[in-house]
Residue frames relative to the residue before (quaternion, step in Angstrom):
aa qw qx qy qz dx dy dz
M 1.0000 0.0000 0.0000 0.0000 0.00 0.00 0.00
K 0.3237 -0.7252 0.5760 0.1937 3.67 -1.00 0.78
V 0.0222 0.8288 -0.5521 0.0881 3.44 -0.47 1.31
S 0.1347 -0.7753 0.6086 0.1024 3.51 -0.97 0.85
V 0.1792 -0.7714 0.6012 0.1068 3.59 -0.84 0.99
L 0.1810 -0.7969 0.5733 0.0583 3.52 -0.57 1.23
G 0.6728 0.3458 -0.3110 0.5754 3.55 -0.36 1.32
C 0.0444 -0.8182 0.5732 -0.0107 3.64 -0.79 0.99
G 0.3225 0.7350 -0.5175 0.2965 3.55 1.17 0.60
R 0.8451 -0.1611 0.1626 0.4832 3.53 -1.33 -0.54
W 0.7934 0.3378 -0.1520 0.4831 3.58 0.54 -1.28
G 0.6303 0.5551 -0.3363 0.4260 3.54 1.02 -0.61
S 0.6640 0.4990 -0.2632 0.4907 3.51 1.00 -0.92
F 0.6327 0.5056 -0.3432 0.4756 3.56 1.07 -0.49
I 0.6525 0.5036 -0.3402 0.4526 3.54 0.88 -0.97
S 0.6409 0.5040 -0.3542 0.4580 3.68 0.89 -0.72
W 0.6035 0.5582 -0.3245 0.4679 3.59 1.03 -0.88
Y 0.7078 0.4851 -0.2501 0.4484 3.53 0.83 -1.15
L 0.7119 0.4584 -0.2782 0.4535 3.64 0.79 -1.00
A 0.6365 0.5277 -0.3307 0.4550 3.56 1.04 -0.72
G 0.6397 0.5112 -0.2812 0.5004 3.53 1.21 -0.72
S 0.6918 0.4133 -0.2802 0.5216 3.63 1.25 -0.31
N 0.5887 -0.6580 0.3131 0.3500 3.53 1.27 0.61
H 0.4012 0.6335 -0.5257 0.4018 3.57 1.03 0.81
A 0.4356 -0.6490 0.5570 0.2805 3.52 -1.29 0.62
V 0.0774 -0.8514 0.5161 -0.0528 3.57 -0.18 1.37
T 0.0993 -0.7373 0.6676 0.0292 3.49 -1.14 0.97
E 0.0688 -0.8244 0.5595 0.0510 3.58 -0.59 0.93
W 0.1755 -0.8217 0.5410 0.0371 3.48 -0.80 1.17
G 0.0650 0.7572 -0.6486 0.0415 3.53 -1.14 0.73
R 0.5450 -0.5722 0.4541 0.4115 3.63 -1.19 0.39
G 0.5750 -0.6600 0.3948 0.2792 3.45 -1.02 1.02
D 0.7426 0.4031 -0.2209 0.4870 3.59 1.22 -0.59
G 0.5097 0.6623 -0.3923 0.3842 3.44 1.46 0.15
R 0.6344 -0.5752 0.3814 0.3480 3.54 -1.24 0.85
S 0.6845 0.5114 -0.3086 0.4180 3.61 0.89 -1.04
F 0.6545 0.4842 -0.3195 0.4848 3.66 0.97 -0.88
K 0.6543 0.5186 -0.3427 0.4306 3.62 0.74 -0.78
E 0.6395 0.5373 -0.3186 0.4482 3.52 1.00 -0.94
L 0.7024 0.4372 -0.2865 0.4831 3.67 0.91 -0.85
K 0.6176 0.5476 -0.3293 0.4586 3.58 1.06 -0.74
E 0.7433 0.4024 -0.2387 0.4781 3.65 0.77 -0.93
N 0.8209 0.2766 -0.1467 0.4776 3.57 0.68 -0.97
G 0.4142 -0.7278 0.4638 0.2893 3.68 1.15 -0.22
K 0.7677 0.1688 -0.1400 0.6021 3.51 1.38 0.44
N 0.1783 -0.7318 0.6236 0.2092 3.51 -1.35 0.03
E 0.7935 -0.3203 0.2426 0.4571 3.57 -1.21 -0.32
Y 0.7455 0.4168 -0.2108 0.4755 3.50 1.18 -0.52
V 0.8428 0.0368 0.0238 0.5365 3.67 0.83 -0.89
E 0.3671 -0.6709 0.5794 0.2818 3.56 -1.19 0.24
L 0.5255 -0.6643 0.4332 0.3080 3.60 -0.82 1.01
D 0.3454 -0.7189 0.5577 0.2297 3.62 -0.55 0.99
E 0.5244 -0.6651 0.4278 0.3157 3.61 -0.88 0.93
R 0.6202 0.5705 -0.3269 0.4279 3.55 1.25 -0.60
I 0.5871 0.5787 -0.3719 0.4268 3.67 1.25 -0.31
C 0.2645 -0.7217 0.6124 0.1848 3.56 -1.07 0.75
L 0.1546 -0.8025 0.5734 0.0581 3.53 -0.38 1.23
T 0.1046 0.8113 -0.5657 0.1044 3.60 -0.64 1.04
S 0.2892 -0.7067 0.6090 0.2145 3.50 -1.35 0.36
D 0.5057 0.6497 -0.3947 0.4079 3.54 1.37 0.23
L 0.2682 -0.8171 0.4859 0.1562 3.61 0.01 1.30
K 0.6044 0.5603 -0.3483 0.4467 3.62 0.99 -0.87
L 0.6722 0.4809 -0.3004 0.4760 3.65 0.81 -1.03
A 0.6811 0.5058 -0.3176 0.4236 3.67 0.77 -0.85
V 0.6954 0.4341 -0.2977 0.4892 3.58 1.01 -0.80
E 0.7003 0.5086 -0.2974 0.4031 3.64 0.79 -0.90
T 0.7132 0.4606 -0.2603 0.4598 3.65 1.08 -0.60
A 0.5978 0.6076 -0.3348 0.4017 3.61 1.34 -0.26
E 0.3131 -0.6419 0.6571 0.2410 3.47 -1.35 0.58
V 0.7946 0.0825 -0.0487 0.5995 3.60 0.93 -0.76
I 0.2171 -0.7692 0.5933 0.0958 3.54 -1.04 1.01
V 0.0948 -0.7498 0.6503 0.0764 3.59 -0.78 0.92
I 0.2033 -0.7663 0.6064 0.0615 3.52 -0.87 1.16
S 0.0813 0.7745 -0.6206 0.0911 3.59 -0.82 1.02
I 0.3199 0.7291 -0.5425 0.2680 3.57 0.23 1.24
K 0.7171 -0.3687 0.3331 0.4887 3.62 -1.19 -0.28
S 0.4743 -0.6875 0.4356 0.3356 3.72 -0.49 0.89
Q 0.6684 0.5155 -0.3271 0.4249 3.64 0.86 -0.74
S 0.6720 0.4944 -0.2986 0.4636 3.59 1.27 -0.11
L 0.4373 0.7860 -0.3834 0.2097 3.38 1.34 -0.21
R 0.6430 0.5637 -0.2937 0.4273 3.47 1.00 -1.07
E 0.6722 0.5038 -0.2419 0.4856 3.50 0.89 -0.97
F 0.6760 0.4912 -0.2606 0.4835 3.54 0.99 -0.96
S 0.6440 0.5296 -0.3499 0.4272 3.56 0.96 -0.63
R 0.6427 0.4958 -0.3144 0.4922 3.48 1.12 -0.58
E 0.5848 0.5561 -0.3644 0.4647 3.62 1.08 -0.70
I 0.7681 0.4063 -0.2350 0.4356 3.68 0.62 -1.01
A 0.4918 0.6625 -0.3963 0.4027 3.55 1.37 -0.34
E 0.6007 0.6199 -0.3200 0.3906 3.48 1.17 -0.73
F 0.7610 0.3314 -0.1773 0.5288 3.53 1.28 -0.55
G 0.6839 -0.5549 0.2395 0.4086 3.49 1.20 0.66
A 0.2386 0.8068 -0.5074 0.1861 3.56 1.13 0.52
K 0.6246 0.5655 -0.3592 0.4014 3.62 1.03 -0.74
E 0.6645 0.4981 -0.3309 0.4481 3.60 1.17 -0.19
K 0.6324 0.5549 -0.3070 0.4448 3.53 1.38 -0.15
K 0.5251 -0.5562 0.5149 0.3870 3.52 -1.35 0.09
I 0.1845 -0.8129 0.5515 0.0331 3.57 -0.79 1.15
V 0.0387 -0.7581 0.6507 0.0184 3.69 -0.76 0.97
L 0.1937 -0.7653 0.6072 0.0900 3.58 -0.81 1.01
C 0.0196 -0.8027 0.5945 -0.0430 3.53 -0.47 1.26
M 0.5033 0.5573 -0.4664 0.4675 3.46 0.37 1.45
K 0.2958 -0.7774 0.5419 0.1206 3.58 -1.14 0.67
G 0.4786 0.6706 -0.4688 0.3186 3.60 -0.32 1.16
L 0.2521 -0.7192 0.6181 0.1930 3.53 -1.34 0.02
E 0.5627 -0.6041 0.4369 0.3571 3.65 -1.00 0.79
E 0.4138 -0.7951 0.3869 0.2166 3.56 -0.39 1.28
N 0.7072 0.4393 -0.2701 0.4837 3.61 1.12 -0.61
T 0.7858 0.3201 -0.1828 0.4967 3.62 1.17 -0.30
G 0.4028 -0.7135 0.4716 0.3260 3.51 1.24 -0.46
K 0.4384 0.7171 -0.4565 0.2920 3.65 1.19 0.04
R 0.4799 -0.6347 0.5340 0.2859 3.43 -1.28 0.76
L 0.6252 -0.5856 0.3417 0.3865 3.60 -1.09 0.60
T 0.6759 0.4421 -0.3438 0.4791 3.67 0.96 -0.67
E 0.5199 0.5858 -0.4219 0.4567 3.64 1.17 -0.26
I 0.6548 0.4666 -0.3365 0.4902 3.63 0.86 -0.83
M 0.6772 0.4810 -0.3614 0.4237 3.68 0.69 -0.62
L 0.6449 0.5093 -0.3108 0.4776 3.53 1.10 -0.67
E 0.6391 0.5249 -0.3232 0.4599 3.54 0.99 -0.69
E 0.6854 0.4582 -0.2492 0.5082 3.54 1.30 -0.67
G 0.6600 -0.5666 0.2907 0.3986 3.64 1.23 0.32
Y 0.4619 0.6679 -0.4767 0.3366 3.61 1.14 0.26
D 0.5258 -0.6569 0.4578 0.2871 3.52 -1.18 0.61
K 0.4902 -0.7049 0.4362 0.2695 3.61 -0.63 1.14
D 0.6872 0.5115 -0.2692 0.4401 3.49 1.04 -0.89
K 0.6910 0.3934 -0.2750 0.5405 3.59 1.31 -0.17
T 0.6512 0.5220 -0.3207 0.4479 3.65 1.09 0.16
A 0.0287 0.7848 -0.6133 0.0849 3.51 -0.92 1.10
V 0.2970 -0.7123 0.5998 0.2112 3.52 -1.49 0.09
W 0.2308 -0.7323 0.6303 0.1145 3.55 -1.23 0.59
V 0.1437 0.8139 -0.5373 0.1684 3.67 -0.16 1.24
G 0.4731 0.6820 -0.4905 0.2654 3.58 -1.34 0.11
P 0.7058 -0.5073 0.3299 0.3682 3.47 -1.29 0.21
G 0.4650 0.6586 -0.5272 0.2687 3.52 -1.41 0.35
H 0.1601 -0.7545 0.6326 0.0702 3.45 -1.18 0.89
I 0.5762 -0.6219 0.4175 0.3269 3.54 -0.94 0.91
Q 0.6330 0.5612 -0.3268 0.4215 3.55 0.95 -0.88
E 0.6980 0.4171 -0.2677 0.5170 3.68 1.10 -0.59
F 0.6027 0.5459 -0.3800 0.4410 3.65 0.96 -0.73
T 0.7147 0.4587 -0.2975 0.4362 3.58 0.77 -0.98
R 0.6452 0.4821 -0.3353 0.4888 3.60 1.21 -0.16
G 0.5927 -0.6016 0.3525 0.4032 3.56 1.30 0.22
K 0.4700 0.6657 -0.4532 0.3613 3.61 1.14 0.35
P 0.2886 -0.7946 0.5029 0.1797 3.68 -0.43 1.05
N 0.0647 -0.7517 0.6549 0.0432 3.41 -1.55 0.37
C 0.4133 -0.6957 0.5325 0.2483 3.51 -1.41 0.05
M 0.0320 -0.8139 0.5791 -0.0337 3.54 -0.83 0.85
V 0.3798 -0.7338 0.5362 0.1726 3.60 -1.38 0.25
I 0.1486 -0.7142 0.6714 0.1306 3.50 -1.27 0.68
D 0.0140 0.7981 -0.6017 0.0288 3.60 -0.68 1.03
G 0.1797 0.7801 -0.5932 0.0857 3.49 -1.31 0.29
Y 0.6694 -0.4926 0.3893 0.3970 3.58 -1.33 -0.24
N 0.7505 0.3660 -0.1730 0.5223 3.53 1.06 -0.54
G 0.3812 -0.7584 0.4866 0.2067 3.61 -0.30 1.29
D 0.6435 0.5179 -0.3392 0.4501 3.62 0.94 -0.69
L 0.6636 0.4744 -0.3145 0.4855 3.58 0.91 -0.84
V 0.5691 0.5701 -0.3647 0.4670 3.71 1.01 -0.71
R 0.7257 0.4649 -0.2542 0.4389 3.60 0.71 -1.03
E 0.6282 0.5473 -0.3013 0.4638 3.46 1.13 -0.90
L 0.6801 0.4956 -0.2533 0.4772 3.60 0.95 -0.93
A 0.7260 0.4164 -0.2880 0.4653 3.54 0.75 -1.03
D 0.6167 0.5198 -0.3423 0.4820 3.64 1.00 -0.58
G 0.7018 0.4913 -0.2557 0.4481 3.57 0.91 -0.88
F 0.7739 0.3677 -0.2146 0.4689 3.54 0.99 -0.66
K 0.4915 0.6975 -0.4140 0.3171 3.61 1.25 -0.19
S 0.0050 0.7771 -0.6282 0.0376 3.53 -1.13 0.59
K 0.6704 -0.4370 0.3831 0.4614 3.58 -1.34 -0.15
L 0.6490 0.5158 -0.3189 0.4595 3.65 1.18 -0.50
I 0.8013 0.1083 -0.0833 0.5825 3.68 0.90 -0.64
R 0.1768 -0.7462 0.6362 0.0848 3.52 -0.86 0.99
F 0.2228 -0.8261 0.5138 0.0624 3.47 -0.53 1.26
Y 0.1227 -0.7707 0.6074 0.1485 3.63 -0.99 0.47
Y 0.4832 -0.6697 0.4720 0.3085 3.51 -1.14 0.54
G 0.3682 -0.7535 0.5061 0.2014 3.65 -0.56 1.19
E 0.1934 -0.8075 0.5521 0.0758 3.54 -1.08 0.70
D 0.7469 0.2847 -0.1535 0.5810 3.59 1.27 0.02
I 0.1979 -0.8297 0.5067 0.1251 3.64 0.03 1.16
I 0.6016 0.5592 -0.3609 0.4417 3.51 1.14 -0.51
G 0.6807 0.5154 -0.2442 0.4597 3.45 0.90 -1.16
S 0.6430 0.5704 -0.2812 0.4267 3.55 1.05 -0.99
E 0.7184 0.4761 -0.2232 0.4554 3.45 0.97 -1.08
V 0.6855 0.4716 -0.2702 0.4844 3.50 0.93 -1.04
G 0.6525 0.5320 -0.3081 0.4431 3.50 0.91 -0.91
A 0.6914 0.4754 -0.2871 0.4621 3.65 0.81 -0.96
A 0.6735 0.4483 -0.3258 0.4892 3.55 0.98 -0.61
A 0.7034 0.4861 -0.3052 0.4192 3.64 0.73 -0.84
K 0.5468 0.6078 -0.4260 0.3875 3.66 1.10 -0.33
N 0.6149 0.5546 -0.3640 0.4265 3.62 1.20 -0.59
V 0.5584 0.5822 -0.3598 0.4688 3.59 1.20 -0.57
M 0.6637 0.5087 -0.2713 0.4765 3.53 0.95 -1.04
G 0.6063 0.5372 -0.3490 0.4712 3.56 1.15 -0.82
I 0.6344 0.5370 -0.3593 0.4244 3.67 0.84 -0.69
A 0.6338 0.5536 -0.2970 0.4513 3.40 1.08 -1.03
A 0.6474 0.5503 -0.2736 0.4507 3.51 1.05 -1.02
G 0.6245 0.5405 -0.3134 0.4686 3.54 1.06 -0.79
I 0.6365 0.5391 -0.3141 0.4533 3.52 0.99 -0.92
L 0.6583 0.5246 -0.2745 0.4648 3.47 1.01 -0.94
D 0.6513 0.4897 -0.3241 0.4806 3.56 0.98 -0.78
G 0.6524 0.5279 -0.3162 0.4425 3.58 0.96 -0.88
G 0.7256 0.4174 -0.2139 0.5036 3.58 1.12 -0.79
G 0.5460 -0.6665 0.3801 0.3364 3.63 1.28 0.24
L 0.5849 0.5857 -0.3638 0.4273 3.61 1.18 0.45
C 0.0247 0.8590 -0.5064 0.0713 3.48 1.02 0.99
T 0.6517 0.5409 -0.3460 0.4037 3.67 0.83 -0.74
L 0.5731 0.5812 -0.3798 0.4353 3.60 1.27 -0.46
K 0.5540 0.6351 -0.4133 0.3450 3.69 1.11 -0.27
G 0.5146 0.6012 -0.4137 0.4501 3.60 1.35 -0.19
P 0.7108 0.4355 -0.2562 0.4894 3.50 0.70 -1.06
L 0.5904 0.5716 -0.3596 0.4420 3.60 1.09 -0.69
M 0.6272 0.5264 -0.3186 0.4775 3.63 1.07 -0.83
A 0.7226 0.4418 -0.2848 0.4489 3.60 0.70 -0.98
R 0.7510 0.3943 -0.2559 0.4637 3.58 0.75 -0.96
G 0.5665 0.5636 -0.3901 0.4574 3.60 1.18 -0.42
A 0.7021 0.4822 -0.2965 0.4320 3.51 0.85 -0.83
R 0.6179 0.5237 -0.3183 0.4927 3.53 1.22 -0.71
E 0.6231 0.5336 -0.3403 0.4597 3.66 0.96 -0.69
I 0.7268 0.4311 -0.2492 0.4731 3.54 0.89 -0.88
S 0.5450 0.5978 -0.3725 0.4547 3.55 1.25 -0.46
R 0.6858 0.4827 -0.3103 0.4477 3.59 0.92 -0.85
L 0.6216 0.5134 -0.3343 0.4881 3.61 1.11 -0.70
I 0.6583 0.4870 -0.3501 0.4550 3.68 0.80 -0.78
K 0.6346 0.5285 -0.3361 0.4527 3.59 0.95 -0.71
A 0.6616 0.5195 -0.2834 0.4605 3.58 0.90 -0.97
M 0.6829 0.4789 -0.2700 0.4811 3.63 1.20 -0.71
G 0.6236 -0.5768 0.3396 0.4039 3.52 1.24 -0.03
G 0.5685 0.5923 -0.3810 0.4251 3.59 1.36 0.24
N 0.6013 -0.5399 0.4429 0.3883 3.47 -1.31 -0.11
E 0.4423 -0.7215 0.4715 0.2482 3.57 -0.50 1.22
L 0.6130 0.5758 -0.3761 0.3889 3.64 1.01 -0.58
S 0.4830 0.6658 -0.4251 0.3777 3.61 1.26 -0.39
A 0.6004 0.6064 -0.3585 0.3784 3.56 1.01 -0.71
Y 0.7109 0.4270 -0.2128 0.5167 3.45 1.27 -0.78
G 0.5930 0.5815 -0.3798 0.4073 3.58 1.16 0.08
L 0.8058 -0.3393 0.1922 0.4457 3.63 -1.33 -0.16
C 0.6280 0.5818 -0.3572 0.3736 3.59 1.08 -0.71
H 0.7977 0.2492 -0.1042 0.5392 3.58 1.10 -0.71
L 0.7872 0.2790 -0.1902 0.5160 3.65 0.13 -1.13
G 0.6586 0.5186 -0.3248 0.4379 3.60 1.12 -0.71
D 0.6586 0.4799 -0.2863 0.5041 3.52 1.30 -0.28
Y 0.5047 0.7022 -0.4134 0.2849 3.60 1.19 -0.22
E 0.5914 0.5327 -0.3932 0.4602 3.70 1.02 -0.61
T 0.6722 0.5305 -0.2749 0.4372 3.47 0.92 -0.91
T 0.7518 0.3892 -0.1940 0.4956 3.57 1.08 -0.84
L 0.7722 0.4093 -0.2195 0.4336 3.57 0.84 -0.88
F 0.7824 0.3505 -0.1684 0.4865 3.51 1.21 -0.50
S 0.5973 0.6268 -0.3405 0.3667 3.59 1.16 -0.63
Q 0.5065 -0.6323 0.5110 0.2873 3.48 -1.17 0.72
Y 0.6805 0.5189 -0.2734 0.4391 3.55 1.36 -0.62
S 0.5171 0.6728 -0.4074 0.3376 3.62 1.18 -0.26
N 0.3624 -0.7500 0.5073 0.2209 3.63 -0.63 1.11
N 0.6507 0.5328 -0.3237 0.4335 3.54 1.05 -0.75
R 0.6695 0.4858 -0.3110 0.4680 3.52 1.05 -0.83
L 0.6106 0.5434 -0.3208 0.4785 3.53 1.13 -0.72
Y 0.6281 0.5326 -0.3325 0.4596 3.56 0.95 -0.82
G 0.6769 0.4814 -0.3168 0.4579 3.57 0.88 -0.89
E 0.6502 0.5175 -0.3309 0.4471 3.59 0.92 -0.78
D 0.6363 0.5405 -0.2848 0.4711 3.54 1.01 -0.96
L 0.6483 0.5398 -0.3101 0.4383 3.48 1.06 -0.90
Y 0.6443 0.5078 -0.2974 0.4884 3.50 1.02 -0.79
L 0.7301 0.4291 -0.2378 0.4756 3.57 0.96 -0.89
K 0.3758 -0.7651 0.4243 0.3056 3.48 1.39 -0.12
K 0.3464 0.7096 -0.4859 0.3747 3.53 1.17 1.03
P 0.5059 -0.6234 0.4897 0.3401 3.65 -1.06 0.61
F 0.1158 -0.7620 0.6342 0.0611 3.56 -1.08 0.69
T 0.2234 -0.8279 0.5131 0.0366 3.56 -0.60 1.30
K 0.6761 0.5026 -0.3462 0.4129 3.69 1.00 -0.29
L 0.6445 -0.5377 0.3834 0.3853 3.56 -1.30 0.10
A 0.0318 0.7680 -0.6396 0.0055 3.58 -0.82 0.94
E 0.3752 -0.7883 0.4641 0.1493 3.44 -0.13 1.53
G 0.6178 0.6018 -0.3538 0.3620 3.61 1.11 -0.78
V 0.5389 0.6023 -0.4224 0.4103 3.69 1.20 -0.38
S 0.7164 0.4379 -0.2690 0.4719 3.66 0.74 -0.79
T 0.6134 0.5492 -0.3309 0.4610 3.43 1.23 -0.76
T 0.5882 0.5889 -0.3739 0.4092 3.59 0.96 -0.70
K 0.6654 0.5039 -0.3025 0.4603 3.54 1.10 -0.83
A 0.6522 0.5216 -0.3074 0.4562 3.47 1.06 -0.87
L 0.6588 0.5207 -0.3255 0.4346 3.60 0.99 -0.82
K 0.5856 0.5792 -0.3442 0.4507 3.53 1.12 -0.69
L 0.6397 0.5291 -0.2676 0.4891 3.52 1.05 -0.94
L 0.7021 0.4607 -0.2734 0.4690 3.54 0.74 -1.04
G 0.6353 0.5320 -0.3518 0.4353 3.64 0.91 -0.74
E 0.6826 0.4871 -0.2706 0.4729 3.51 1.06 -0.81
K 0.6268 0.5518 -0.3170 0.4495 3.54 1.18 -0.76
Y 0.8087 0.3007 -0.1299 0.4886 3.52 0.87 -1.01
G 0.4846 -0.7261 0.3914 0.2911 3.50 1.31 0.18
V 0.4839 0.6729 -0.4090 0.3818 3.43 1.14 0.80
D 0.4238 -0.7149 0.5133 0.2143 3.55 -0.75 1.09
L 0.0044 0.7953 -0.6034 0.0581 3.60 -0.68 1.17
P 0.1086 -0.8694 0.4755 0.0788 3.64 0.57 1.10
I 0.6804 0.4511 -0.3426 0.4650 3.68 0.88 -0.73
S 0.6386 0.5461 -0.3191 0.4384 3.53 0.89 -0.86
N 0.6888 0.5087 -0.2458 0.4544 3.49 0.99 -0.99
A 0.6063 0.5359 -0.3373 0.4810 3.55 1.27 -0.64
V 0.6680 0.4775 -0.3017 0.4846 3.56 1.00 -0.84
Y 0.5613 0.5529 -0.3956 0.4721 3.65 1.08 -0.46
K 0.6948 0.5135 -0.2880 0.4129 3.53 0.73 -1.01
I 0.6707 0.5111 -0.2897 0.4527 3.48 1.12 -0.89
I 0.7144 0.4504 -0.2680 0.4637 3.58 1.09 -0.87
F 0.8315 0.2879 -0.0936 0.4658 3.52 0.78 -1.06
E 0.7537 0.3406 -0.2132 0.5200 3.58 1.23 -0.19
N 0.4736 -0.7234 0.3713 0.3386 3.54 1.40 0.31
G 0.2241 0.7808 -0.5364 0.2288 3.53 1.03 0.76
E 0.4636 -0.6643 0.4811 0.3351 3.62 -0.96 0.78
P 0.5509 -0.7061 0.3261 0.3025 3.53 -0.46 1.30
L 0.7605 0.3616 -0.2805 0.4606 3.65 0.48 -0.89
D 0.5614 0.6221 -0.3434 0.4241 3.52 1.14 -0.70
E 0.6910 0.4975 -0.2655 0.4523 3.54 0.83 -1.02
L 0.6609 0.4844 -0.3027 0.4867 3.55 1.00 -0.79
L 0.6790 0.4715 -0.2930 0.4804 3.62 0.84 -0.95
K 0.5468 0.6200 -0.4132 0.3819 3.68 1.03 -0.32
L 0.5648 0.6238 -0.3508 0.4108 3.47 1.31 -0.59
F 0.5598 0.6041 -0.3667 0.4328 3.59 1.26 -0.42
E 0.6531 0.5546 -0.2803 0.4329 3.52 1.30 -0.56
R 0.4848 0.6784 -0.4235 0.3541 3.57 1.32 -0.19
K 0.5895 -0.5981 0.3947 0.3727 3.51 -1.13 0.57
T 0.6013 -0.5783 0.4331 0.3412 3.60 -1.16 0.61
V 0.0531 0.7965 -0.6011 0.0379 3.64 -0.74 0.91
E 0.6429 -0.4779 0.4158 0.4306 3.52 -1.38 0.12
E 0.5620 -0.6551 0.3864 0.3251 3.56 -0.99 0.80
F 0.8298 0.2117 -0.1073 0.5050 3.63 0.88 -0.82
T 0.7189 0.4583 -0.2897 0.4349 3.64 0.96 -0.67
S 0.5916 0.5745 -0.4058 0.3940 3.64 1.10 -0.19
R 0.5570 -0.6223 0.4190 0.3562 3.57 -1.18 0.55
């Protein structure tokens, strides 16, 4: 399979490494003036992976799009709408598109595939790649499970079967709404987990997992998805990777936020927090944990105080309450 990976940051460089190692013909694209591309070009590696000699590294976006059968996009989620217009000029709408990123458009709450469809892409050719796993462990040969989801069951099966290996066991996704919302929202829970770590309340991450999944399940259901998706690989299945791992940017962001330390890497959960607030209001769903994280980040709420205020909420049924 001829695959072009657009984006050569942390996750994009891993995807190229993984797919090349799975015997796909891989072209990896990055902006020529970008730090990530320059690092790979000059050193043949970055802090995560070594550039496989079988990978064609290029800054020629036209070449990358036109030569691909499948395009995997791995960029900042908030840049997707503009980028989708940029690659459309080279015929990307005729290709199979896989979005390998986790986020929601912060000013609209739109899911990433919704953005692609609004920009004129074919829903039957659009899919997402989500689920748990950290590059640092994959590259050491530690396996994990992930999900390919989309609107077209045949495409989902083609991609999952084509991309599977002993390193990643793929499942066929059955709920594109739940997969996208769940995958994005787990990063918000990761920020909350980091705050708990910073404040010395690590044991509260167990309740955070349970109540966080329940909170997002209600939202997924209200949006027309399957609430059980929140308990699958896209969300709850990704919690260990996000809430407990030393490699999770979102957890680290939350911990540094509590400790009042600067954080320089990308934490997609920050933008997702804005989007969840919009979606909760739009669909009339109470999202207490997500809203607490929003107050901490955007309204200068004291981190631990905002999370502990949740203990003051009235007692309700564990599963039947809204």
